[in-house]
Backbone and ligand atoms as CSV (ligand in chain L), in Angstrom:
chain,resi,resn,atom,element,x,y,z
A,1,UNK,N,N,17.043,-5.788,133.454
A,1,UNK,CA,C,17.978,-5.256,134.454
A,1,UNK,C,C,19.081,-6.266,134.792
A,2,UNK,N,N,18.667,-7.536,134.889
A,2,UNK,CA,C,19.671,-8.568,135.194
A,2,UNK,C,C,20.768,-8.602,134.145
A,3,UNK,N,N,20.371,-8.358,132.877
A,3,UNK,CA,C,21.335,-8.373,131.782
A,3,UNK,C,C,22.378,-7.256,131.970
A,4,UNK,N,N,21.939,-6.072,132.391
A,4,UNK,CA,C,22.872,-4.958,132.598
A,4,UNK,C,C,23.785,-5.245,133.787
A,5,UNK,N,N,23.228,-5.783,134.854
A,5,UNK,CA,C,24.043,-6.114,136.036
A,5,UNK,C,C,25.124,-7.124,135.649
A,6,UNK,N,N,24.726,-8.112,134.880
A,6,UNK,CA,C,25.682,-9.124,134.425
A,6,UNK,C,C,26.778,-8.487,133.563
A,7,UNK,N,N,26.364,-7.585,132.661
A,7,UNK,CA,C,27.324,-6.926,131.775
A,7,UNK,C,C,28.289,-6.040,132.575
A,8,UNK,N,N,27.766,-5.326,133.570
A,8,UNK,CA,C,28.627,-4.487,134.418
A,8,UNK,C,C,29.680,-5.342,135.114
A,9,UNK,N,N,29.251,-6.471,135.638
A,9,UNK,CA,C,30.199,-7.346,136.358
A,9,UNK,C,C,31.245,-7.887,135.394
A,10,UNK,N,N,30.810,-8.242,134.197
A,10,UNK,CA,C,31.745,-8.759,133.193
A,10,UNK,C,C,32.804,-7.688,132.862
A,11,UNK,N,N,32.404,-6.410,132.921
A,11,UNK,CA,C,33.324,-5.313,132.600
A,11,UNK,C,C,34.216,-4.913,133.782
A,12,UNK,N,N,34.099,-5.619,134.883
A,12,UNK,CA,C,35.006,-5.379,135.999
A,12,UNK,C,C,34.454,-4.500,137.101
A,13,UNK,N,N,33.181,-4.111,136.971
A,13,UNK,CA,C,32.568,-3.289,138.022
A,13,UNK,C,C,31.955,-4.191,139.088
A,14,UNK,N,N,32.095,-3.783,140.340
A,14,UNK,CA,C,31.331,-4.419,141.410
A,14,UNK,C,C,29.922,-3.835,141.374
A,15,UNK,N,N,28.917,-4.620,141.611
A,15,UNK,CA,C,27.541,-4.101,141.642
A,15,UNK,C,C,26.917,-4.417,142.998
A,16,UNK,N,N,26.409,-3.364,143.632
A,16,UNK,CA,C,25.672,-3.525,144.885
A,16,UNK,C,C,24.265,-2.977,144.654
A,17,UNK,N,N,23.254,-3.716,145.046
A,17,UNK,CA,C,21.877,-3.275,144.820
A,17,UNK,C,C,21.226,-2.867,146.137
A,18,UNK,N,N,20.479,-1.754,146.090
A,18,UNK,CA,C,19.761,-1.271,147.268
A,18,UNK,C,C,18.305,-1.028,146.888
A,19,UNK,N,N,17.417,-1.276,147.835
A,19,UNK,CA,C,15.986,-1.143,147.547
A,19,UNK,C,C,15.586,0.309,147.323
A,20,UNK,N,N,16.200,1.222,148.065
A,20,UNK,CA,C,15.787,2.629,147.966
A,20,UNK,C,C,16.924,3.546,148.424
A,21,UNK,N,N,16.664,4.860,148.365
A,21,UNK,CA,C,17.730,5.831,148.658
A,21,UNK,C,C,18.205,5.755,150.115
A,22,UNK,N,N,17.286,5.409,151.010
A,22,UNK,CA,C,17.696,5.329,152.428
A,22,UNK,C,C,18.689,4.180,152.626
A,23,UNK,N,N,18.369,3.039,152.024
A,23,UNK,CA,C,19.283,1.889,152.136
A,23,UNK,C,C,20.628,2.219,151.492
A,24,UNK,N,N,20.605,2.972,150.393
A,24,UNK,CA,C,21.849,3.349,149.719
A,24,UNK,C,C,22.678,4.291,150.594
A,25,UNK,N,N,22.011,5.266,151.225
A,25,UNK,CA,C,22.714,6.195,152.115
A,25,UNK,C,C,23.320,5.444,153.301
A,26,UNK,N,N,22.560,4.499,153.858
A,26,UNK,CA,C,23.075,3.691,154.975
A,26,UNK,C,C,24.318,2.913,154.533
A,27,UNK,N,N,24.250,2.367,153.337
A,27,UNK,CA,C,25.383,1.578,152.820
A,27,UNK,C,C,26.628,2.455,152.673
A,28,UNK,N,N,26.453,3.642,152.068
A,28,UNK,CA,C,27.610,4.531,151.872
A,28,UNK,C,C,28.196,4.961,153.210
A,29,UNK,N,N,27.317,5.410,154.108
A,29,UNK,CA,C,27.798,5.893,155.408
A,29,UNK,C,C,28.469,4.767,156.200
A,30,UNK,N,N,28.005,3.541,156.008
A,30,UNK,CA,C,28.555,2.422,156.763
A,30,UNK,C,C,29.808,1.815,156.170
A,31,UNK,N,N,30.132,2.175,154.937
A,31,UNK,CA,C,31.264,1.495,154.292
A,31,UNK,C,C,32.435,2.419,153.962
A,32,UNK,N,N,32.346,3.692,154.344
A,32,UNK,CA,C,33.445,4.631,154.078
A,32,UNK,C,C,33.800,5.333,155.386
A,33,UNK,N,N,35.043,5.175,155.821
A,33,UNK,CA,C,35.450,5.770,157.094
A,33,UNK,C,C,36.930,6.128,157.044
A,34,UNK,N,N,37.267,7.304,157.569
A,34,UNK,CA,C,38.669,7.714,157.680
A,34,UNK,C,C,39.333,8.013,156.344
A,35,UNK,N,N,38.550,8.391,155.351
A,35,UNK,CA,C,39.070,8.642,154.006
A,35,UNK,C,C,38.868,10.102,153.597
A,36,UNK,N,N,39.618,10.521,152.565
A,36,UNK,CA,C,39.215,11.721,151.846
A,36,UNK,C,C,38.222,11.262,150.789
A,37,UNK,N,N,37.128,11.993,150.693
A,37,UNK,CA,C,36.025,11.593,149.806
A,37,UNK,C,C,35.645,12.776,148.919
A,38,UNK,N,N,35.619,12.549,147.613
A,38,UNK,CA,C,35.136,13.561,146.682
A,38,UNK,C,C,33.754,13.179,146.201
A,39,UNK,N,N,32.926,14.187,145.988
A,39,UNK,CA,C,31.585,13.930,145.457
A,39,UNK,C,C,31.379,14.779,144.212
A,40,UNK,N,N,30.842,14.169,143.181
A,40,UNK,CA,C,30.559,14.884,141.950
A,40,UNK,C,C,29.214,15.588,142.026
A,41,UNK,N,N,29.033,16.601,141.186
A,41,UNK,CA,C,27.747,17.289,141.129
A,41,UNK,C,C,26.663,16.308,140.713
A,42,UNK,N,N,25.574,16.246,141.478
A,42,UNK,CA,C,24.600,15.189,141.208
A,42,UNK,C,C,23.305,15.428,141.967
A,43,UNK,N,N,22.204,15.388,141.229
A,43,UNK,CA,C,20.895,15.433,141.884
A,43,UNK,C,C,20.641,14.137,142.660
A,44,UNK,N,N,21.146,13.044,142.135
A,44,UNK,CA,C,20.976,11.743,142.800
A,44,UNK,C,C,21.618,11.765,144.183
A,45,UNK,N,N,22.870,12.259,144.258
A,45,UNK,CA,C,23.547,12.297,145.566
A,45,UNK,C,C,22.831,13.269,146.500
A,46,UNK,N,N,22.301,14.367,145.934
A,46,UNK,CA,C,21.521,15.291,146.756
A,46,UNK,C,C,20.314,14.590,147.365
A,47,UNK,N,N,19.661,13.755,146.563
A,47,UNK,CA,C,18.460,13.045,147.036
A,47,UNK,C,C,18.792,12.039,148.134
A,48,UNK,N,N,20.028,11.530,148.139
A,48,UNK,CA,C,20.417,10.562,149.181
A,48,UNK,C,C,20.622,11.237,150.543
A,49,UNK,N,N,20.912,12.564,150.497
A,49,UNK,CA,C,21.091,13.323,151.740
A,49,UNK,C,C,22.140,12.675,152.650
A,50,UNK,N,N,23.296,12.361,152.059
A,50,UNK,CA,C,24.287,11.568,152.792
A,50,UNK,C,C,25.538,12.373,153.152
A,51,UNK,N,N,25.611,13.625,152.686
A,51,UNK,CA,C,26.840,14.405,152.892
A,51,UNK,C,C,27.221,14.503,154.377
A,52,UNK,N,N,26.268,14.923,155.221
A,52,UNK,CA,C,26.594,15.129,156.641
A,52,UNK,C,C,27.037,13.827,157.310
A,53,UNK,N,N,26.427,12.720,156.923
A,53,UNK,CA,C,26.801,11.432,157.525
A,53,UNK,C,C,28.213,11.036,157.094
A,54,UNK,N,N,28.543,11.277,155.844
A,54,UNK,CA,C,29.905,10.971,155.395
A,54,UNK,C,C,30.920,11.900,156.064
A,55,UNK,N,N,30.544,13.180,156.185
A,55,UNK,CA,C,31.473,14.170,156.745
A,55,UNK,C,C,31.756,13.913,158.227
A,56,UNK,N,N,30.898,13.156,158.891
A,56,UNK,CA,C,31.129,12.844,160.314
A,56,UNK,C,C,32.337,11.930,160.500
A,57,UNK,N,N,32.648,11.121,159.478
A,57,UNK,CA,C,33.738,10.131,159.607
A,57,UNK,C,C,34.853,10.303,158.589
A,58,UNK,N,N,34.691,11.270,157.681
A,58,UNK,CA,C,35.642,11.431,156.574
A,58,UNK,C,C,35.866,12.917,156.307
A,59,UNK,N,N,36.869,13.211,155.476
A,59,UNK,CA,C,37.036,14.575,154.972
A,59,UNK,C,C,36.424,14.614,153.579
A,60,UNK,N,N,35.312,15.347,153.462
A,60,UNK,CA,C,34.522,15.278,152.232
A,60,UNK,C,C,34.616,16.598,151.463
A,61,UNK,N,N,34.846,16.490,150.168
A,61,UNK,CA,C,34.902,17.659,149.289
A,61,UNK,C,C,33.732,17.575,148.316
A,62,UNK,N,N,32.832,18.567,148.403
A,62,UNK,CA,C,31.667,18.568,147.504
A,62,UNK,C,C,31.301,20.006,147.181
A,63,UNK,N,N,31.397,20.351,145.921
A,63,UNK,CA,C,31.156,21.746,145.532
A,63,UNK,C,C,29.687,22.137,145.658
A,64,UNK,N,N,28.785,21.160,145.824
A,64,UNK,CA,C,27.381,21.521,146.068
A,64,UNK,C,C,27.198,22.053,147.496
A,65,UNK,N,N,28.181,21.802,148.365
A,65,UNK,CA,C,28.157,22.349,149.728
A,65,UNK,C,C,29.118,23.538,149.822
A,66,UNK,N,N,30.316,23.367,149.284
A,66,UNK,CA,C,31.327,24.435,149.280
A,66,UNK,C,C,31.709,24.717,147.834
A,67,UNK,N,N,31.072,25.717,147.212
A,67,UNK,CA,C,31.324,25.944,145.782
A,67,UNK,C,C,32.763,26.379,145.510
A,68,UNK,N,N,33.237,26.047,144.315
A,68,UNK,CA,C,34.549,26.526,143.901
A,68,UNK,C,C,35.349,25.478,143.159
A,69,UNK,N,N,36.209,25.963,142.264
A,69,UNK,CA,C,37.040,25.038,141.491
A,69,UNK,C,C,38.020,24.276,142.385
A,70,UNK,N,N,38.553,24.950,143.434
A,70,UNK,CA,C,39.532,24.289,144.309
A,70,UNK,C,C,38.934,23.039,144.954
A,71,UNK,N,N,37.686,23.151,145.376
A,71,UNK,CA,C,37.018,22.006,146.010
A,71,UNK,C,C,36.857,20.872,145.005
A,72,UNK,N,N,36.568,21.226,143.757
A,72,UNK,CA,C,36.434,20.185,142.716
A,72,UNK,C,C,37.762,19.455,142.508
A,73,UNK,N,N,38.864,20.209,142.530
A,73,UNK,CA,C,40.181,19.587,142.345
A,73,UNK,C,C,40.495,18.673,143.526
A,74,UNK,N,N,40.192,19.142,144.746
A,74,UNK,CA,C,40.408,18.297,145.929
A,74,UNK,C,C,39.550,17.037,145.859
A,75,UNK,N,N,38.324,17.188,145.361
A,75,UNK,CA,C,37.443,16.021,145.214
A,75,UNK,C,C,38.031,15.028,144.215
A,76,UNK,N,N,38.529,15.549,143.100
A,76,UNK,CA,C,39.093,14.658,142.072
A,76,UNK,C,C,40.313,13.901,142.589
A,77,UNK,N,N,41.009,14.482,143.570
A,77,UNK,CA,C,42.227,13.848,144.091
A,77,UNK,C,C,41.991,13.053,145.371
A,78,UNK,N,N,40.746,12.913,145.754
A,78,UNK,CA,C,40.436,12.188,146.998
A,78,UNK,C,C,40.671,10.681,146.831
A,79,UNK,N,N,40.720,9.995,147.967
A,79,UNK,CA,C,40.905,8.529,147.924
A,79,UNK,C,C,39.675,7.823,147.364
A,80,UNK,N,N,38.507,8.365,147.712
A,80,UNK,CA,C,37.235,7.762,147.287
A,80,UNK,C,C,36.448,8.817,146.518
A,81,UNK,N,N,35.826,8.422,145.427
A,81,UNK,CA,C,35.004,9.376,144.669
A,81,UNK,C,C,33.611,8.791,144.483
A,82,UNK,N,N,32.595,9.626,144.751
A,82,UNK,CA,C,31.202,9.199,144.595
A,82,UNK,C,C,30.534,10.108,143.570
A,83,UNK,N,N,29.875,9.513,142.628
A,83,UNK,CA,C,29.188,10.298,141.613
A,83,UNK,C,C,27.949,9.547,141.174
A,84,UNK,N,N,27.224,10.143,140.208
A,84,UNK,CA,C,26.158,9.403,139.554
A,84,UNK,C,C,26.569,9.195,138.106
A,85,UNK,N,N,25.620,8.855,137.264
A,85,UNK,CA,C,25.893,8.673,135.837
A,85,UNK,C,C,24.727,9.253,135.055
A,86,UNK,N,N,24.989,9.628,133.809
A,86,UNK,CA,C,23.897,10.087,132.943
A,86,UNK,C,C,23.142,8.899,132.355
A,87,UNK,N,N,23.856,7.800,132.170
A,87,UNK,CA,C,23.216,6.603,131.614
A,87,UNK,C,C,24.148,5.406,131.799
A,88,UNK,N,N,23.525,4.232,131.854
A,88,UNK,CA,C,24.275,2.965,131.830
A,88,UNK,C,C,23.686,2.133,130.690
A,89,UNK,N,N,24.534,1.707,129.794
A,89,UNK,CA,C,24.044,1.008,128.599
A,89,UNK,C,C,23.867,-0.490,128.866
A,90,UNK,N,N,23.148,-1.082,127.959
A,90,UNK,CA,C,22.885,-2.524,128.017
A,90,UNK,C,C,24.178,-3.350,128.054
A,91,UNK,N,N,25.236,-2.787,127.425
A,91,UNK,CA,C,26.523,-3.500,127.392
A,91,UNK,C,C,27.301,-3.338,128.687
A,92,UNK,N,N,26.726,-2.558,129.634
A,92,UNK,CA,C,27.428,-2.335,130.892
A,92,UNK,C,C,28.447,-1.219,130.815
A,93,UNK,N,N,28.223,-0.230,129.925
A,93,UNK,CA,C,29.078,0.953,129.836
A,93,UNK,C,C,28.429,2.071,130.655
A,94,UNK,N,N,29.270,2.860,131.322
A,94,UNK,CA,C,28.774,3.958,132.161
A,94,UNK,C,C,29.123,5.278,131.487
A,95,UNK,N,N,28.117,6.130,131.237
A,95,UNK,CA,C,28.326,7.373,130.484
A,95,UNK,C,C,28.131,8.589,131.375
A,96,UNK,N,N,29.031,9.559,131.221
A,96,UNK,CA,C,28.857,10.852,131.863
A,96,UNK,C,C,29.310,11.967,130.938
A,97,UNK,N,N,28.441,12.974,130.771
A,97,UNK,CA,C,28.781,14.192,130.040
A,97,UNK,C,C,29.057,15.278,131.072
A,98,UNK,N,N,30.036,16.130,130.775
A,98,UNK,CA,C,30.451,17.120,131.760
A,98,UNK,C,C,30.791,18.439,131.073
A,99,UNK,N,N,30.615,19.521,131.801
A,99,UNK,CA,C,30.969,20.831,131.265
A,99,UNK,C,C,32.399,21.206,131.593
A,100,UNK,N,N,32.717,21.243,132.907
A,100,UNK,CA,C,34.093,21.554,133.330
A,100,UNK,C,C,35.025,20.372,133.158
A,101,UNK,N,N,34.479,19.184,133.402
A,101,UNK,CA,C,35.301,17.977,133.339
A,101,UNK,C,C,35.677,17.459,134.713
A,102,UNK,N,N,35.239,18.155,135.765
A,102,UNK,CA,C,35.633,17.715,137.111
A,102,UNK,C,C,34.997,16.380,137.490
A,103,UNK,N,N,33.719,16.238,137.156
A,103,UNK,CA,C,33.036,14.994,137.546
A,103,UNK,C,C,33.566,13.804,136.747
A,104,UNK,N,N,33.789,14.033,135.464
A,104,UNK,CA,C,34.314,12.932,134.658
A,104,UNK,C,C,35.737,12.585,135.095
A,105,UNK,N,N,36.541,13.628,135.410
A,105,UNK,CA,C,37.916,13.367,135.865
A,105,UNK,C,C,37.918,12.555,137.157
A,106,UNK,N,N,36.973,12.860,138.049
A,106,UNK,CA,C,36.919,12.149,139.327
A,106,UNK,C,C,36.761,10.648,139.161
A,107,UNK,N,N,36.127,10.235,138.055
A,107,UNK,CA,C,35.910,8.797,137.860
A,107,UNK,C,C,37.123,8.088,137.262
A,108,UNK,N,N,38.060,8.868,136.706
A,108,UNK,CA,C,39.181,8.193,136.033
A,108,UNK,C,C,40.549,8.506,136.646
A,109,UNK,N,N,40.581,9.426,137.640
A,109,UNK,CA,C,41.837,9.656,138.364
A,109,UNK,C,C,42.139,8.430,139.225
A,110,UNK,N,N,43.412,8.280,139.614
A,110,UNK,CA,C,43.793,7.128,140.450
A,110,UNK,C,C,43.016,7.162,141.767
A,111,UNK,N,N,42.405,6.045,142.107
A,111,UNK,CA,C,41.511,6.028,143.268
A,111,UNK,C,C,41.574,4.680,143.986
A,112,UNK,N,N,41.299,4.732,145.297
A,112,UNK,CA,C,41.073,3.477,146.017
A,112,UNK,C,C,39.714,2.901,145.630
A,113,UNK,N,N,38.768,3.802,145.479
A,113,UNK,CA,C,37.398,3.323,145.246
A,113,UNK,C,C,36.581,4.420,144.567
A,114,UNK,N,N,35.856,4.052,143.541
A,114,UNK,CA,C,34.881,4.940,142.906
A,114,UNK,C,C,33.520,4.282,143.026
A,115,UNK,N,N,32.533,5.071,143.442
A,115,UNK,CA,C,31.174,4.540,143.563
A,115,UNK,C,C,30.256,5.359,142.654
A,116,UNK,N,N,29.616,4.689,141.734
A,116,UNK,CA,C,28.697,5.350,140.802
A,116,UNK,C,C,27.278,4.983,141.238
A,117,UNK,N,N,26.558,5.978,141.745
A,117,UNK,CA,C,25.220,5.743,142.287
A,117,UNK,C,C,24.199,5.927,141.160
A,118,UNK,N,N,23.422,4.892,140.909
A,118,UNK,CA,C,22.570,4.883,139.722
A,118,UNK,C,C,21.142,4.491,140.079
A,119,UNK,N,N,20.181,5.367,139.767
A,119,UNK,CA,C,18.766,5.003,139.891
A,119,UNK,C,C,18.335,4.195,138.676
A,120,UNK,N,N,17.267,3.465,138.816
A,120,UNK,CA,C,16.816,2.592,137.720
A,120,UNK,C,C,16.524,3.351,136.433
A,121,UNK,N,N,16.130,4.623,136.571
A,121,UNK,CA,C,15.802,5.408,135.374
A,121,UNK,C,C,17.018,5.672,134.481
A,122,UNK,N,N,18.236,5.419,134.983
A,122,UNK,CA,C,19.448,5.636,134.183
A,122,UNK,C,C,19.816,4.423,133.336
A,123,UNK,N,N,19.134,3.310,133.566
A,123,UNK,CA,C,19.447,2.096,132.808
A,123,UNK,C,C,18.838,2.220,131.413
A,124,UNK,N,N,19.667,2.007,130.398
A,124,UNK,CA,C,19.244,2.237,129.020
A,124,UNK,C,C,19.393,0.974,128.189
A,125,UNK,N,N,19.091,1.123,126.905
A,125,UNK,CA,C,19.296,0.050,125.949
A,125,UNK,C,C,20.737,0.049,125.474
A,126,UNK,N,N,20.958,-0.340,124.218
A,126,UNK,CA,C,22.316,-0.361,123.688
A,126,UNK,C,C,22.976,1.025,123.716
A,127,UNK,N,N,24.300,1.053,123.529
A,127,UNK,CA,C,25.085,2.282,123.706
A,127,UNK,C,C,24.478,3.515,123.013
A,128,UNK,N,N,24.038,3.430,121.745
A,128,UNK,CA,C,23.480,4.638,121.114
A,128,UNK,C,C,22.291,5.208,121.890
A,129,UNK,N,N,21.482,4.336,122.462
A,129,UNK,CA,C,20.341,4.827,123.255
A,129,UNK,C,C,20.821,5.488,124.549
A,130,UNK,N,N,21.875,4.930,125.126
A,130,UNK,CA,C,22.423,5.526,126.355
A,130,UNK,C,C,22.997,6.915,126.052
A,131,UNK,N,N,23.680,7.035,124.922
A,131,UNK,CA,C,24.230,8.338,124.537
A,131,UNK,C,C,23.097,9.326,124.262
A,132,UNK,N,N,22.075,8.841,123.618
A,132,UNK,CA,C,20.889,9.678,123.353
A,132,UNK,C,C,20.292,10.171,124.678
A,133,UNK,N,N,20.229,9.280,125.654
A,133,UNK,CA,C,19.695,9.676,126.957
A,133,UNK,C,C,20.560,10.771,127.588
A,134,UNK,N,N,21.870,10.556,127.538
A,134,UNK,CA,C,22.779,11.537,128.146
A,134,UNK,C,C,22.634,12.905,127.474
A,135,UNK,N,N,22.517,12.924,126.141
A,135,UNK,CA,C,22.490,14.198,125.415
A,135,UNK,C,C,21.116,14.843,125.369
A,136,UNK,N,N,20.078,14.031,125.301
A,136,UNK,CA,C,18.751,14.608,125.068
A,136,UNK,C,C,17.807,14.534,126.252
A,137,UNK,N,N,18.263,13.923,127.335
A,137,UNK,CA,C,17.457,13.915,128.562
A,137,UNK,C,C,18.246,14.579,129.694
A,138,UNK,N,N,19.387,13.981,130.053
A,138,UNK,CA,C,20.135,14.461,131.220
A,138,UNK,C,C,20.674,15.884,131.010
A,139,UNK,N,N,21.360,16.114,129.900
A,139,UNK,CA,C,21.995,17.423,129.703
A,139,UNK,C,C,20.964,18.557,129.622
A,140,UNK,N,N,19.880,18.426,128.848
A,140,UNK,CA,C,18.898,19.523,128.829
A,140,UNK,C,C,18.271,19.794,130.195
A,141,UNK,N,N,17.968,18.730,130.949
A,141,UNK,CA,C,17.371,18.948,132.273
A,141,UNK,C,C,18.362,19.636,133.216
A,142,UNK,N,N,19.639,19.262,133.107
A,142,UNK,CA,C,20.650,19.932,133.931
A,142,UNK,C,C,20.822,21.387,133.509
A,143,UNK,N,N,20.778,21.638,132.199
A,143,UNK,CA,C,20.903,23.021,131.710
A,143,UNK,C,C,19.766,23.879,132.251
A,144,UNK,N,N,18.569,23.299,132.247
A,144,UNK,CA,C,17.411,24.040,132.761
A,144,UNK,C,C,17.555,24.303,134.264
A,145,UNK,N,N,17.945,23.258,134.997
A,145,UNK,CA,C,18.108,23.385,136.455
A,145,UNK,C,C,19.126,24.453,136.818
A,146,UNK,N,N,20.191,24.538,136.026
A,146,UNK,CA,C,21.286,25.467,136.324
A,146,UNK,C,C,21.099,26.832,135.667
A,147,UNK,N,N,19.909,27.033,135.069
A,147,UNK,CA,C,19.605,28.309,134.399
A,147,UNK,C,C,20.625,28.684,133.338
A,148,UNK,N,N,21.076,27.695,132.594
A,148,UNK,CA,C,22.046,27.956,131.529
A,148,UNK,C,C,21.334,28.557,130.316
A,149,UNK,N,N,22.055,29.439,129.643
A,149,UNK,CA,C,21.489,30.050,128.435
A,149,UNK,C,C,21.869,29.190,127.232
A,150,UNK,N,N,21.172,28.069,127.139
A,150,UNK,CA,C,21.403,27.129,126.036
A,150,UNK,C,C,20.054,26.815,125.398
A,151,UNK,N,N,20.043,26.463,124.115
A,151,UNK,CA,C,18.754,26.164,123.480
A,151,UNK,C,C,18.038,24.983,124.111
A,152,UNK,N,N,18.793,24.014,124.639
A,152,UNK,CA,C,18.148,22.837,125.239
A,152,UNK,C,C,17.402,23.181,126.524
A,153,UNK,N,N,17.846,24.239,127.222
A,153,UNK,CA,C,17.157,24.647,128.450
A,153,UNK,C,C,15.751,25.141,128.118
A,154,UNK,N,N,15.572,25.635,126.877
A,154,UNK,CA,C,14.266,26.154,126.470
A,154,UNK,C,C,13.344,25.065,125.956
A,155,UNK,N,N,13.873,24.116,125.157
A,155,UNK,CA,C,12.957,23.137,124.545
A,155,UNK,C,C,13.258,21.676,124.896
A,156,UNK,N,N,14.276,21.425,125.734
A,156,UNK,CA,C,14.516,20.065,126.204
A,156,UNK,C,C,15.204,19.152,125.215
A,157,UNK,N,N,15.756,19.734,124.115
A,157,UNK,CA,C,16.448,18.905,123.123
A,157,UNK,C,C,17.835,19.462,122.862
A,158,UNK,N,N,18.770,18.561,122.587
A,158,UNK,CA,C,20.121,19.008,122.279
A,158,UNK,C,C,20.190,19.594,120.873
A,159,UNK,N,N,20.857,20.759,120.752
A,159,UNK,CA,C,21.069,21.394,119.447
A,159,UNK,C,C,22.557,21.433,119.103
A,160,UNK,N,N,23.346,20.656,119.810
A,160,UNK,CA,C,24.796,20.666,119.623
A,160,UNK,C,C,25.283,22.111,119.569
A,161,UNK,N,N,24.937,22.855,120.612
A,161,UNK,CA,C,25.098,24.305,120.582
A,161,UNK,C,C,26.564,24.724,120.721
A,162,UNK,N,N,26.794,25.995,120.397
A,162,UNK,CA,C,28.115,26.588,120.597
A,162,UNK,C,C,28.021,27.672,121.669
A,163,UNK,N,N,27.049,27.503,122.566
A,163,UNK,CA,C,26.821,28.502,123.608
A,163,UNK,C,C,27.993,28.562,124.593
A,164,UNK,N,N,28.321,29.760,125.095
A,164,UNK,CA,C,29.329,29.845,126.170
A,164,UNK,C,C,28.901,29.054,127.404
A,165,UNK,N,N,27.603,28.821,127.552
A,165,UNK,CA,C,27.079,28.064,128.694
A,165,UNK,C,C,26.996,26.564,128.424
A,166,UNK,N,N,27.481,26.122,127.264
A,166,UNK,CA,C,27.369,24.707,126.890
A,166,UNK,C,C,27.849,23.792,128.028
A,167,UNK,N,N,27.032,22.797,128.342
A,167,UNK,CA,C,27.372,21.833,129.401
A,167,UNK,C,C,28.119,20.631,128.870
A,168,UNK,N,N,28.066,20.447,127.552
A,168,UNK,CA,C,28.538,19.180,126.983
A,168,UNK,C,C,29.899,19.347,126.324
A,169,UNK,N,N,30.932,19.387,127.132
A,169,UNK,CA,C,32.293,19.540,126.611
A,169,UNK,C,C,33.119,18.269,126.747
A,170,UNK,N,N,32.704,17.390,127.622
A,170,UNK,CA,C,33.468,16.163,127.880
A,170,UNK,C,C,32.490,14.988,127.947
A,171,UNK,N,N,32.829,13.922,127.275
A,171,UNK,CA,C,32.077,12.665,127.419
A,171,UNK,C,C,33.052,11.586,127.864
A,172,UNK,N,N,32.766,10.975,129.010
A,172,UNK,CA,C,33.567,9.824,129.437
A,172,UNK,C,C,32.675,8.584,129.410
A,173,UNK,N,N,33.120,7.595,128.692
A,173,UNK,CA,C,32.441,6.300,128.657
A,173,UNK,C,C,33.348,5.294,129.358
A,174,UNK,N,N,32.882,4.786,130.469
A,174,UNK,CA,C,33.650,3.754,131.175
A,174,UNK,C,C,33.253,2.408,130.593
A,175,UNK,N,N,34.096,1.891,129.720
A,175,UNK,CA,C,33.854,0.560,129.144
A,175,UNK,C,C,34.151,-0.520,130.176
A,176,UNK,N,N,35.019,-0.180,131.101
A,176,UNK,CA,C,35.394,-1.115,132.153
A,176,UNK,C,C,36.071,-0.352,133.276
A,177,UNK,N,N,36.437,-1.056,134.335
A,177,UNK,CA,C,37.106,-0.411,135.470
A,177,UNK,C,C,38.495,0.033,135.045
A,178,UNK,N,N,38.813,1.339,135.203
A,178,UNK,CA,C,40.185,1.765,134.908
A,178,UNK,C,C,41.177,0.953,135.760
A,179,UNK,N,N,42.278,0.551,135.167
A,179,UNK,CA,C,43.147,-0.412,135.854
A,179,UNK,C,C,43.817,0.170,137.092
A,180,UNK,N,N,43.953,1.516,137.170
A,180,UNK,CA,C,44.586,2.054,138.387
A,180,UNK,C,C,43.561,2.412,139.463
A,181,UNK,N,N,42.315,2.096,139.231
A,181,UNK,CA,C,41.283,2.236,140.263
A,181,UNK,C,C,41.154,0.874,140.952
A,182,UNK,N,N,41.320,0.869,142.273
A,182,UNK,CA,C,41.309,-0.423,142.961
A,182,UNK,C,C,39.935,-1.086,142.942
A,183,UNK,N,N,38.890,-0.262,143.123
A,183,UNK,CA,C,37.536,-0.818,143.084
A,183,UNK,C,C,36.577,0.202,142.477
A,184,UNK,N,N,35.850,-0.179,141.477
A,184,UNK,CA,C,34.815,0.689,140.906
A,184,UNK,C,C,33.476,-0.026,141.044
A,185,UNK,N,N,32.601,0.643,141.737
A,185,UNK,CA,C,31.366,-0.009,142.162
A,185,UNK,C,C,30.153,0.749,141.633
A,186,UNK,N,N,29.197,0.035,141.124
A,186,UNK,CA,C,27.909,0.628,140.769
A,186,UNK,C,C,26.940,0.318,141.900
A,187,UNK,N,N,26.424,1.376,142.514
A,187,UNK,CA,C,25.425,1.220,143.566
A,187,UNK,C,C,24.066,1.443,142.907
A,188,UNK,N,N,23.403,0.356,142.587
A,188,UNK,CA,C,22.145,0.411,141.836
A,188,UNK,C,C,20.969,0.481,142.809
A,189,UNK,N,N,20.217,1.577,142.687
A,189,UNK,CA,C,19.091,1.801,143.591
A,189,UNK,C,C,17.787,1.538,142.835
A,190,UNK,N,N,16.936,0.760,143.430
A,190,UNK,CA,C,15.708,0.354,142.735
A,190,UNK,C,C,14.603,1.393,142.889
A,191,UNK,N,N,14.910,2.597,142.497
A,191,UNK,CA,C,13.916,3.654,142.344
A,191,UNK,C,C,14.477,4.682,141.358
A,192,UNK,N,N,13.627,5.559,140.863
A,192,UNK,CA,C,14.074,6.599,139.933
A,192,UNK,C,C,14.705,7.739,140.721
A,193,UNK,N,N,15.907,8.145,140.290
A,193,UNK,CA,C,16.618,9.213,141.006
A,193,UNK,C,C,17.382,10.069,140.005
A,194,UNK,N,N,17.350,11.372,140.186
A,194,UNK,CA,C,18.125,12.278,139.347
A,194,UNK,C,C,17.642,12.262,137.908
A,195,UNK,N,N,18.511,12.838,137.045
A,195,UNK,CA,C,18.147,12.928,135.625
A,195,UNK,C,C,18.821,11.829,134.849
L,1,SF4,S1,S,25.357,20.633,123.487
L,1,SF4,FE1,FE,24.293,22.519,124.071
L,1,SF4,S2,S,22.172,22.188,123.399
L,1,SF4,FE2,FE,23.149,20.171,123.448
L,1,SF4,S3,S,22.576,19.371,125.471
L,1,SF4,FE3,FE,24.625,20.308,125.589
L,1,SF4,S4,S,24.245,22.388,126.334
L,1,SF4,FE4,FE,22.302,21.573,125.546
């Protein structure tokens, strides 16, 4: 784990470590105030249960609370964006696969601050293993959760499908902090969270 933290820092990401989801929620609620905040679709963020606390001090856009494409666009254009990741590689690369592209766009649009909330289970080996995790663990579990009619929802493996319900249309690999993002932070939580 220390090797990945070191690699993330070398790539320009700030790394903050929290013991558990409660400490992570406290950190987020305590460090964001008076901002527009976008949140990406994420089981990890759901587990933190932080939306109401953020909404008390900020204007928060999250389609898991208010569904719709408009909310996703507002989230992508917010000052601060919070998301999770499908995997983080040994080299300190952050991977996200997306269907619509809203969550991936949120991480690369111009921002004051992007926070990528990552449970320990997302830490992977070298890049090919991280990509394997994103395609053969995260995407099938998300397809199943969302009741998508994809072959992976049935057997848990990627078939590189051509389904209209395909979730895997966009892959963003953050090799480093995008230069027009003022701060990109990995909030590493020392427990397993999300897919
Ligand atoms: S490409 Fe299709 S089969 Fe593969 S993980 Fe994505 S949705 Fe599932």
